[in-house]
C-alpha positions in Angstrom: 52.8 -56.3 62.3 55.0 -55.1 64.7 54.9 -55.9 68.7 53.0 -53.4 70.6 49.7 -52.8 70.9 46.6 -55.4 69.6 44.6 -52.4 68.5 44.8 -48.9 68.4 41.9 -46.5 67.9 42.3 -43.3 67.0 39.6 -40.4 66.2 38.6 -37.1 67.5 37.8 -36.2 71.2 34.6 -37.5 72.2 34.0 -40.3 69.4 34.2 -42.8 72.4 37.6 -44.3 72.0 37.4 -44.7 75.4 34.2 -46.7 76.0 34.8 -49.0 73.1 38.3 -49.5 74.0 37.4 -50.7 76.8 34.6 -52.9 75.6 37.2 -54.5 72.7 39.4 -55.4 75.4 37.0 -56.9 77.3 35.7 -59.0 74.4 39.6 -59.8 73.2 40.5 -60.8 77.2 43.1 -58.2 77.3 44.2 -55.1 79.0 43.1 -51.9 77.8 45.0 -48.7 78.2 44.2 -44.4 77.0 47.2 -42.2 76.8 45.4 -39.3 77.8 44.6 -41.0 81.1 48.7 -41.9 81.1 49.3 -38.5 81.0 46.7 -37.3 84.0 48.3 -39.8 85.6 52.0 -39.2 85.1 51.5 -35.3 85.5 48.7 -35.0 88.0 46.5 -32.3 86.1 44.0 -32.8 83.8 44.6 -32.0 80.0 42.8 -28.8 79.9 44.7 -27.5 82.5 48.0 -28.4 80.8 46.7 -26.8 78.1 45.8 -24.1 79.7 48.6 -23.7 81.9 51.4 -24.5 79.8 50.4 -24.5 76.1 49.5 -26.4 73.1 52.9 -27.0 72.2 53.9 -28.2 75.7 51.0 -30.3 75.7 51.8 -32.1 72.4 55.4 -32.8 73.3 53.7 -34.7 76.8 51.3 -36.7 74.4 53.8 -37.8 71.9 56.0 -39.1 74.3 53.2 -40.5 76.4 52.2 -42.6 72.9 55.3 -43.4 72.1 56.0 -45.5 75.4 52.4 -46.8 75.2 53.2 -48.6 72.1 56.3 -49.9 73.2 55.2 -51.0 76.2 51.4 -51.9 75.9 49.7 -55.2 74.0 46.3 -54.5 74.6 44.2 -52.2 73.3 45.2 -48.7 72.9 43.5 -45.3 72.7 45.3 -42.4 71.7 43.9 -38.3 72.6 42.6 -36.8 69.6 45.3 -34.6 68.3 48.3 -37.5 68.8 48.0 -37.8 65.1 49.2 -34.9 64.3 52.7 -35.5 64.8 54.4 -37.2 61.9 57.1 -39.3 64.1 53.8 -40.2 65.7 52.2 -41.4 62.6 55.1 -43.4 61.2 55.4 -45.2 64.5 51.7 -46.2 64.4 52.3 -47.5 60.5 52.9 -51.0 62.0 49.8 -51.5 64.0 46.1 -52.2 63.7 44.7 -48.7 63.9 41.0 -48.2 63.4 39.8 -44.6 63.1 36.1 -44.2 65.0 34.3 -41.7 63.0 31.5 -39.0 63.5 29.9 -36.1 62.2 29.6 -33.2 63.9 25.8 -33.6 65.0 26.9 -36.9 66.5 29.7 -34.8 68.6 27.1 -32.1 69.6 25.2 -35.0 71.2 28.0 -36.8 72.8 29.9 -34.4 73.9 28.0 -31.5 74.1 30.8 -29.6 72.6 31.5 -28.2 76.1 34.4 -25.8 77.4 36.3 -28.9 79.0 37.5 -29.6 75.9 40.0 -26.8 75.7 40.2 -26.8 71.8 36.4 -25.9 71.9 35.6 -23.3 74.2 34.9 -21.0 71.6 32.5 -21.7 69.0 32.4 -25.1 69.1 30.7 -26.5 66.3 32.8 -24.7 63.9 36.0 -25.3 65.9 35.4 -29.0 65.9 34.6 -28.8 61.8 37.6 -26.9 61.4 39.7 -29.6 63.6 38.0 -32.9 61.5 38.7 -31.0 58.1 42.2 -30.6 59.4 42.8 -33.7 61.0 40.7 -36.4 58.9 42.7 -37.6 56.2 45.7 -38.0 59.1 43.1 -40.4 60.7 42.4 -41.9 57.4 46.3 -42.1 57.1 47.4 -44.0 59.8 44.3 -46.5 59.9 43.7 -50.0 58.7 39.8 -49.7 59.2 37.5 -46.8 59.4 34.3 -47.5 61.7 31.7 -45.2 62.0 30.4 -44.5 65.3 27.2 -42.5 64.5 23.8 -43.8 65.4 25.5 -46.9 67.2 25.9 -48.2 70.7 29.6 -48.2 72.2 28.4 -52.6 71.5 27.4 -52.2 68.2 30.9 -50.3 67.8 33.2 -52.3 69.6 31.5 -55.4 67.7 32.2 -53.4 64.6 35.9 -52.5 65.4 36.3 -56.8 65.7 34.8 -57.4 63.0 36.5 -54.7 60.9 39.9 -56.5 62.2 38.7 -59.7 61.4 39.7 -60.2 65.5 38.1 -63.2 67.6 36.2 -62.7 71.1 38.3 -64.6 73.7 
């Protein structure tokens, strides 16, 4: 294990990384951090606005920097943006960490997010685009993860417990 976060959560948009991450951190008695929140705080703009105004490549560069900084600085529970695993350097950096992939199917995604326009990558035909995103990313999430925790039909509390169980971590 390398220094850095106790737990890193990855997975698609809307899977519950933020909610579950905060619960896991609370149960472990440590701090919670979300790289999407870091980006919004640093740039003073929403992720959707960055996507629209500057494009995905610019956003991905900002995201890579935020993830690398958080991995170096944070020692609690860390949630990464859904597309952060697209970057090969980021995937390599995750290799020494306790990474959990929170998974869900498209029907669960529809229920949770409504697959609405606030998600810039899902603006047109959201169901099809979500499926395509997952086909392109699923193997990358699996590649970086030590454990996969399905979230379908589970409460955030149940998912948080499954994360702790999967990593054999004890509550504080």
